[in-house]
N, C-alpha and C positions, 0 to 999 in steps of 0.2 A: 315537791322540788328537792333535789339532792343538795347537800351542803356545797359540793363543788359548783353546781349550777348557781347557787345563791352567791358564792364568792365571785363568780364571773359577772353576774348581774351587778353586784356591788361595784366591781371594778369599772364596768361600762358606765354606770351612773356617775361615778366619781370623775371619770374622764370627761363626760359630757358637761358636768357641773364646772369643771376646771376650764374647759374651752369656752363655756358661756361667760364665765368670769373674765377670761382673757379677752373676749370680744368687747365686753362692757368696759374694760380698762384700756382699750386700744392696743393691747398686745395681740399681734396677729395670730389667728387660728392657724395651726400647722398645715402645710401643704405637702402632699406626698410626691415623691419622684417617680413612683410606679403605681399605676392603678387604672382600672377601666372607669371612664367618665362618659357614660352613654346617655342618649336621649331618644325616647320613642317619639317620632315625628308623625303625629296623627294627620291624616290626609287633609282634613279641613283647615288645618292651621298652616299648611304650606302655602306660601304666597303664590298668586296666579301669574306673576310675570317672572321672566328670567332674572331681571335686576333684583326683584324682591327676594328670590330664592338665594341668589349669591350674597345679598346683604345679610340674610338670616344665617347662612353658614359662616360668614366672616364674624358675625357677632358671637356665634358659638365658639369659634376659634379663640377670640379675645377672652372669652369666659373660661378658657382652659378645657373645654370639652374635646374629647379625642375619638369619639365613636357616635355614629347616629344610626337609627333604625327607621328610615322612611317607610311609611305604610304603602306598599305597592301592589299587594294582592289582598282583596277584601271582598266579602260578600259574593265570592265567585267571580269577581271582575278583576281585571288587571288595570294598572294605571298607565300602561303603555301599550302600543300595538302588539298583539299576541296572536300566534297561530292556534292557540288552544283555548284562550279565555276571551270573553267579550271585554272590550276596552271601556272603562269609565273615565272619560277625559274631563277632568276637573280644571285643566290648565290651558284650555283654549288652543290646543295644538302644540304647546311648548312641551318638549321632552323633559318632564320634571326629573326623572331619575338620572337622565344623562347630564343635565345641568348640575344637579346636586352632587353627583359623583365627581364630576370634573372640579367643581369649586372646593369640595371637601378634600380631595387629594392634593390640591394646591396648598391647602392650609393644614396638612398633616392630620386630617381626620379620616378614620376608616369608615366605610359604608357597608352596613350589614342590613339589607332590606328586611322589612317586617312583613311576613306573609301569613295569611290565615290558612289554616289547614282544613278542618272538617266543618267549621261554621261557614254557612253559605248564603245567609240572607236574614231578613227580619220582616216584621209584619207589613210595613209599608212598601217593601221591595224584596221579593223572594230571591233576588240576586241574579247572577249571570249564568247559573247552571241549572237550578231546579225547574224553572219554567219549561225548559226543553227536555228535562229528564226527571219528571216527578217521581218515577219509580226508584230514584237514587236516594230519596229522603230517608233520614233516620226517624224512627217512630217509637212512641212509648207503648205501654201495654194495651192502651185503649185504641191504638192505631192513629193517634194524633201526631202531626208533624211539627207543630209549633210548640215551643216550650213556654213556660209561664211568663218569661220576659219577652216573648214574641220573636225569638230567634229560630232560624231553620238550620238544619245540619244535614250533611251528606254522610252516607254510611260507609265506614271503613271496611265493611264486609263485602262491598261491591267492588269487584276487580276493575271495572271501568272507571270508578271514582279514583281509585289509587293510580291507575294508569294516567288519567287526565292530569291530576295534580302533579305527579312526578314529571311528566313531560313539560308542564308549565314551569316548574322550578329549574329544570334543565335549560330551557330556553332563556330564562332570566339570567342565569350565571354565564351563559354563552354570549348573550347579547350585550351585557354591561360588565365593565371591569370592577365588579363589586368585590369586597374583601371577605364576605361571609353571607350567611342567611340566618334570619331569626324566625323560628317557627312559633306560631301562636295558635291557640284553639286546637292543639294537637291532643285531643282528649274527647270524651263524651260530655254532653251537657250535664248529665247526672247518670247514676246507675239505673235510673228508671227508663233509660233509652237503649235502643239496640234491638227492638223487637220487630224489625222489618220481616215480612214473611220469608224472604229468601235467606235472611240471617238465621231465623229460627229453624228453617229446613236444614241449613248447613250444620248447625249445632246438633239437631236431632239425628242427623246422619252419622255424626261422630260419637255422640253420647247417648243416643237412644231415648231422648226425652225432649218434648217441646218445652222451651223455657217458660211458657205460660202455665205449664203444669207443675212447675217446680214448687214444692212446699218450702216455706221458710224454715231456716235452721237445719236443713238437710244437706248432705254432701253435694248434690248437684248445684246448690247455690254457689259454692266455691268454684265448681267447674265452669259454670256460666260466667262468673266474675272473671276468672283467669282467661277464658276463651276470648271475651271481648277486650280485655286488657292486652292480650297478645296481638290483636289486630292493630292496636295503636303502636305497641312496641315494634312490631315487625315493619310498620311503615316508617317509623323514625330510622330504623336500621337501613331500610332500602333507600331513603332519601340521602342519608349520610354517605353510604357506600357509593351510590350513583354519582352524586355531585363531586365527591373527592376523586373519582376516576376521571372526571372531566377536568377538574382543577384541584390538584392535591393540596394547594396552599389555602383553600377555602376553610373558614372557621364555621362550624355549625353550632348554633345556640338555640335556646328555646325560652320563651316566656311561660312560666309554669305557676301553678297554684301553690300557695304557702303550705308549709308543713308536709313532709313526704307522706306520712301515713294518711293524712286527710286528703291529699291529692289523689291517692289511690282509692280510698274508701268512697269518696264523693264523686270523683271524675274518671276513675279508671286510668289514671295518669301516673305511671311508675317511673318518674324521672331519675331516681337513684339507679335504677336498672340501666337506663340509657347511658348515664355517666360511667358506671362500672364497666360497660362494654365499649367505652370510648366512641359512642355514636354521636355524642355532643361534646364540645370543647368547654363551653361555659353555659351557665344557667342564670336566668333573671327571675327569681321568684317574685310574684307580685305582692309584696309585703305592705300593702297600702293600709296605713293606720296613722292616726294623729297621736296615738299613745306611744311615747318613746320607749317605755318598758316593754310593751307588746311587740314593737318593731324589733327590739333587741332579741327577744325570745325567739321570734321567727327566724332571724338571721342565724342565731346560734343553733337552732334546730336543723336548719338547712346544712350548715357546715358539719354538724355531727352526722347527718344522714349521708352526705356524699364523701366525707373524708377527704382523701387526696386525689379523688378520681376526676374532679372538674373544678374549674374556677367559678366563683360566685360573685355576681354583681346584683345585689338585691334591688328590687324596684321600690322607689320612693314615690308615693302617691301625692303629688303636689296638689291635687284636687281636694285632698283631705283637710287641708289647713290653710290659714291666711298668712300672708307675709313670708319673709325669708327665714326667720329664726328657726322654726321647726325643721325646715329642710336642712339647715346647717347642722343642727343637733343630730339628725338622723344620719348624716354623712359621718359625723364624729363617731356615732355608735357603730356604724358598719365597719369603719376602720378599726376601732378598738376590738371588735369581735373577730378581727383577722379576715374579713371579707376582702375580695380582690378588686373592689370598686363599687360603683352604684349605677343604677339605671333610673333616670328621671322620667316620670309619667306626668305630663307629656308636653309637647311643644305648646299646646293651647294654654298651659298654665305656667310656662316658663317666660314670664314677662321681663321687661327691662330691669326692674328692681331686683328680681331674683338672679338674672344674669350678672348684674353688677355685684351682688353679694357673693357670687361664686368667684368672679374675677378678682375681687379685693380680699377674698377669704381663702377657703380651702383649695380652690383651683387656681390660685394666683400664679403658681409656677407650672410650667408645662410638665406633663407626666407621660412617661413611656408606657405603652400598652404591654401588659405582661403575657399576652396571648401568643406572640410569635416565638419568643425565646424565653421561656419561663426561668431557666437556670440563670441566664444573664441578668434578667430582671431581679431575680432573687439576690444576686451578688450586689447589684446596685442598691437595692432597698436595705440590705444589711449594712452597707457602708453608710447610708443615710442615717440608719439607726445609731451607729457608733458615733457619728458626728453630733447627733441630738443629745447623746449622753454627756457630752462636754458642756452642755448648756446648764445654767443655773435655774432655768425656768422649769417649774413643776409640769407645766403643760408640755414642754418639749420632752421631758423625761418620760411622761406617760406615753407620748406619741412614739418615743424610741422603743418602748416595750412592745407596743402594738405593731410597729414596723418590723421588729425582729421576729415576732410570731408569724406575720404575713410572709416574710422572707423565707422562713422555714417551710411554710405551707406551699409556696411556689416551688421550692426545691423538691419537696415530696411529690407534688403534682408532676413535675418534669420527670422524676424517676418512674412514676406510674405510667406515664405516657410512653416511655422508652422500654418498659418491661413487657415481655410477652405474658399475657395473663389468660389467653384463651377465652372461651365463652363463659360469662358469669351468669349463672341461672338466677331467675327472679326469686326473691324471698317469699315465704308463704304469705298469702293475702291477709290483710288486716280484718279478718272475719272470725267470728266465734261459731264453731259448729259443735254442739254438744254431742257426747256419745249416745245419749238418749234424750228424746224430747217428750216431755209429759204431754198427754193429750189435752186439748182444749176442754175445760170443765163446763158443765151445764147444770142449771138448777131451775126449778119451776116454782114460781111464787103463787100465793093465793091472795085474793083481795080482802082487806080487812074492813069491817063495818064500824069499828071503834078505833079511831086513830090514837096512837100513843102520845103521852105528854112528853115533850122533849125537855127532859131535865137531867139526862145523863144516867138515870137509873133504869135498869132493864127489868122493871117489875110490872109493866103493863100487860094486859091480856093479849094485846096485839102481837107481842113477841112470842107468846106461847103457841100461836098458830102460824107464825112466820116461817119461811124456809130457812134452814140453818146450814151453813157451809163452813169449812175450815180453811185457814191459811196454813197448809202443811209444808210449804216450800219457800225457800228464798228465791230471789230473782233468777238464780242460775239453776233452779230445779233441785237443789239439795235440801234434805230434811232440816227443819228448824228445831231449835231446842225449846223455845217458848211457844205455846199454842195460842191461836187466836180464833175465836168463833165470830162469825158474821151472820146477822139476821136481816132478812129483807121481806118487805111487804109493801102494799100500796093501797090507795083509795082513789077516788075521782079527782082529787086535788094534788096529792103529793106521793112521792116515792120516799119510803122510810127505810133507813139503814141503821143498824146498830152493831157495835163492836164490843167484844169482851177480850181484852188483851192481857193474857196471863203474864205475870212478871214476878220473878223472885228477887228483884232488886228495886222494889218500889221506892225506897228512900233516895234512889239515885236517878230517877227519871228526869229527863231534860225538858223544861218548859219555861222559857223566859220571854219569848216573843209575844208582844201584846198588840202590835200594829197590824191592822187589817191588810191582807195580802202580803204579809211578811213571809219569810222563808220558813214556815212552820215545818216543812218536810225535811228539815235538817235536825229537828227535835223528835222526841217521841210523839208520834202522830198517826192519825188514821187518814187514809186517802181513798177516794172513790173516783173512778174513771168511767164515763158514759160515752159510748160511741153514737153519734147522731146519724150514722149511716154511711158516711163518706170517708171515714178513717183519716180525715184531715180537719174535721170540725168537732172532734170529741171534746167533752166537758171534763174538767178536773176540779174536784172539791176536796179540800183538806182542812184538818183542824188539829191543833195540839191538845195536850191534856188539860189545858186551862181554858179551852174553848175559843182560842183565836182562830179566825177563819181566813181561808185563802180560796179563791176560785178563779178559773180562767177557761177560755175556749181555746184549746190547744195551748199555746204559750201566750195568748193575748189576755193580759190581766185587766184590760178595760171592761171585760165581761163581769158585771157586778149585780147579779140578781139577789132578790131578798130570799134568803133561806135560813133555816134555823139549825142550830147545833148546840150541844151541851156535853160536858164531860163530868165524870165522877170517879172516885177511887174506892176500891175495895181492899181487903187486907192483902190479897195476892194478885190483884189485877187492876187495871183501869178500864173504864167503860166510856163509850161515846155514842151519841145518837145524832142522826141527821134527818132533816125533813126537807126534801128538794121539791119545790113547786113544779108540777108538770108544765105549767104555763111558761115558766122561765126557759124551758127547753124547746118550746115552740113545736112540740110534736103531738100535742093533743093527748087525750086519754087513751092509753093502749087498750086494745081489745084482747080477748082471750086468744092466746096463740102467738101474740106479737113477741118477737125476739129482739132484745137489745144486747149489744156487745158491751160488757162491763168488766171491770177488774176491781177487786177489793185489795187494798194494799196497806201495809203498816211499816213505819220506820221505827226500829228499835234503837234509838240513839244512845240509850243507856249502855249498850254493848260496846260501842266505839264512838269516837267523836265525828261530827260533821258529815260530809258526803260519804264517808266510809261506814256509815251506820249499817246495822244488820237489817236488810230490806226483805220484807216478806210479801207474798201476794197469793191470791187465790189461784191465778193462772200464771205460772212462771213466764217471764218475758225474755229471759236470757239477755238482759241488758237494761236499758232504761225502762221505768214504769210507763213512759210515754211511747208505747209500742202497740198501737191499736189492733194490729193483725194478730196479736196474742191475747186479746181480751177474751174472757169467757162468755158464755151465752146465758142470759137471764130471760126466762120465758114467763110471760104474764099468764096467769090462770084465772079461774072463776072465783066468784065471791065465796067466802067461807060460810057454810050453812049452819 
């Protein structure tokens, strides 16, 4: 974390503390004159009767809310009669969107319908599209169409998918006098998806390789990443341009994943690219967390990523906490960070107590939306800031500073919107592609008849006949300064591994953790990774130089088998021994020729502190040690004669 980032966080926390004190002392929390105060209205929380719908909207108006996102396209269905989508009528014939839009406009609330894009169903109901068009489904590498959470998605590579969705959105904004549209699930479920046969053929035709044949860490990885990402980008562009041709005043927004880099790397969702090209007017990152500091980090990261290219109304996950106080604190944090409002998730969690807390607190005064005339809104917010500075209240003074920053941000946004910028190219993908990839190493063990004594000393006969390999590289494939030898053998009961870690700074090695399953991998330590065959169930064993143990299955630390380890010191090295029971791995005794994927790793914390330690491994992973596709191959051999 930079010093500047730290100062900003300190400021945010101070403001939050002051407003908390203010509420506790009956000094009213500040209310802004300009901001987005939005609510995602999940379909199941919208009342079934017209009177109930109108009552809900009026209660929102009393609470100071000025924008709603009713969920009207979901799982491939529409909430209203549509010429393109099957209707899912949850309101017994009542025109939900028509009633809500009418009552909202009467109460000064803008309506920006919430529409799902590429997500189209779930396990219990494949939705309104896929049962009729199963060949439109998005697939993973194994050809599966359901994700781990049971959702189904349609492929953005399919022209018919894009055409259907676009026609449905056109119909929506022509049929109802809505003020905008909020796109959701405008992404891939993960980078493991997009392997539909027709998509693979399209990519192969353009790049000469089937995505299934792409080797990790090679240039085609980036090409495949960007190709799929562009399918999403181009659809956002098409939606934006098409709908604005129909109604130029429409505002286009999107609910997006937190952290710009993570959104791209995990979901192929480059929303900074959308805002830079003015395809969206404002964004609502789903910053759902009960941790106030983490929420602030996410908001600041978003604002840094988009700059002055879009307005930001971060999502507050009401489902993450109890009561009203955390909600009020996160509103304070969003304001102090110079966000342009907030979006509350969702109506199902916005109960009477929380509405009252908003009405009596941060939303007690009506607020102008900044999305229509950002420059006018900036002037108004600046005047409000100047008025606050006349107050003797510390809370008002802090709010004045935050208002002034947000006013400048609105003016900068207005300038960007009015400026001709042309097409803004996407930034390089958040992927590391090395110039050279070291080949996956391979070693063949022999079976020992005399098991070693696990005491940390490498003087047993078993180590004389064990296979010996070296850790010649760090995780990024660069040569290391300090050598490490690793020995491996086995018998009918155990796998035996030994390390000799050469070290010219023996007096400085780090080893303080004594608690089982503590983070020994941030100290000088030896690590062993064993792939159980599925690359999602690998085992991780680690120990520091005083013999403290850590073990897990993947990241699951509840895996606690009985295994032995010990460490010792030599004049210019430290040594470690491990005995891993084969029974704990539930794989049986390997026969000759059996291949396990393994990696031998070492943390040289003496070189640098904490997570930035010098990390070494037998097979360079070019990133985290937890990269099973880069594990080496350990072959089981015959008994030593």
